[in-house]
C-alpha positions in Angstrom: 176.1 94.8 206.8 172.1 94.2 205.4 171.2 91.2 203.1 169.8 91.0 200.3 168.0 87.8 199.3 170.7 86.1 200.8 173.4 88.0 199.7 175.9 90.3 201.5 175.0 94.5 201.0 178.9 94.0 199.6 178.1 90.7 197.6 174.8 92.6 196.5 176.8 95.1 195.4 179.1 93.5 193.2 176.6 91.7 191.1 177.3 91.0 187.6 174.4 92.0 186.0 174.3 95.5 188.0 178.0 96.3 186.3 177.0 95.2 183.3 173.9 97.1 182.8 175.6 100.2 184.4 178.5 99.7 181.6 176.5 99.3 178.6 174.6 102.6 179.6 177.5 104.2 179.4 179.4 102.8 176.2 175.8 103.1 174.6 175.6 106.9 175.6 179.6 106.9 175.2 178.7 105.6 170.8 175.4 107.7 170.9 177.7 111.1 171.1 180.2 109.6 169.0 177.5 108.4 166.2 175.3 111.5 166.7 178.0 114.1 166.3 179.7 111.9 163.3 176.6 111.1 161.1 173.7 111.7 163.0 172.1 108.5 163.8 172.5 106.7 167.5 174.0 103.6 168.0 170.7 101.8 167.7 170.7 103.2 164.4 174.0 102.3 163.5 173.6 98.5 164.4 170.6 98.6 161.7 173.0 100.0 159.1 175.7 97.5 159.9 173.1 94.5 159.7 171.6 95.7 156.2 175.1 96.3 155.2 176.4 92.2 156.3 173.2 91.4 154.2 172.2 93.5 151.5 168.3 92.8 150.6 167.6 92.0 154.0 164.3 92.6 155.5 162.9 94.8 158.9 162.2 91.0 160.6 165.5 89.8 159.9 167.1 93.1 161.1 164.8 92.7 164.1 165.8 89.2 165.2 169.2 89.8 164.5 169.3 92.8 167.2 166.7 91.0 169.5 164.7 93.5 169.1 160.5 94.4 168.3 160.0 94.7 164.4 158.0 97.6 165.2 161.3 99.8 166.6 162.7 98.2 163.7 160.4 99.5 161.0 160.2 103.2 162.8 163.9 103.1 162.4 164.3 102.4 158.9 161.6 104.8 158.9 163.6 107.6 160.2 167.2 105.8 158.1 164.8 105.9 154.9 163.8 109.8 155.1 167.7 110.7 156.2 168.7 109.0 153.1 171.5 106.2 154.7 168.5 103.1 154.3 166.3 102.3 150.6 163.4 100.3 150.3 162.6 98.2 147.8 159.3 95.5 147.2 159.7 91.9 148.3 158.7 90.4 145.0 158.3 87.1 146.7 156.2 89.0 149.2 154.3 92.1 148.5 154.2 92.8 152.2 157.6 92.5 153.0 160.7 95.2 152.0 164.1 94.7 151.3 166.3 96.8 152.7 170.0 98.3 150.9 172.4 100.9 152.1 172.4 104.0 149.7 175.8 105.7 148.7 175.5 108.1 151.9 174.6 105.3 154.2 177.6 103.1 153.0 179.4 106.4 154.0 177.8 106.7 156.9 178.9 103.6 158.2 182.6 104.2 157.5 182.4 107.0 159.6 181.0 105.5 162.2 183.5 102.5 161.8 186.2 104.9 162.9 184.0 106.2 165.9 183.6 102.7 167.1 187.2 101.6 166.6 188.5 104.7 168.8 186.1 103.7 171.3 187.4 100.2 170.9 190.8 101.4 171.3 189.6 102.9 174.8 188.0 100.1 176.3 191.6 98.0 175.5 193.5 101.2 177.2 190.8 100.8 180.0 190.9 96.7 181.0 193.9 95.5 178.5 193.1 94.5 175.1 193.4 90.6 176.2 190.5 91.2 178.8 188.7 92.8 176.5 189.4 89.8 173.9 188.2 87.5 176.7 185.2 88.9 178.1 184.0 89.6 174.7 183.5 85.1 174.4 182.0 85.7 177.7 179.6 88.5 176.4 178.5 86.0 173.7 178.0 82.9 176.0 175.7 85.7 177.8 173.6 86.1 175.0 173.1 82.6 173.9 171.3 82.2 177.2 168.0 80.4 177.1 165.4 82.2 179.2 
């Protein structure tokens, strides 16, 4: 077998990062498909809705930090969600450059439908690898998300 930077080909093929990326891409595609079918938003836009719901009146900067995204990407998503009638912006009284973000009534309804679809996906993952394993894996993912560069 050929070596890849000191790893045999079979070891290189089993590296965690590669498999994590492959699984994440597949799960993101499934979540996108379900969120789009349910309410017309992507999984990334749904994540923005979840953050705004959790912290009503939050800023775009805070949403970007919570989701570890560039603020420009969140600004574009918030714009689409606002045009779709799911989010409303209000001027921040203490910072004239910032906006406070809130879900609209339609935004709350959309989030409820998204939660149903994502619960189905979570059940599917539980069946695929076992609920106990998923719970341990979530703990592991949280530890990986906290890694420093």
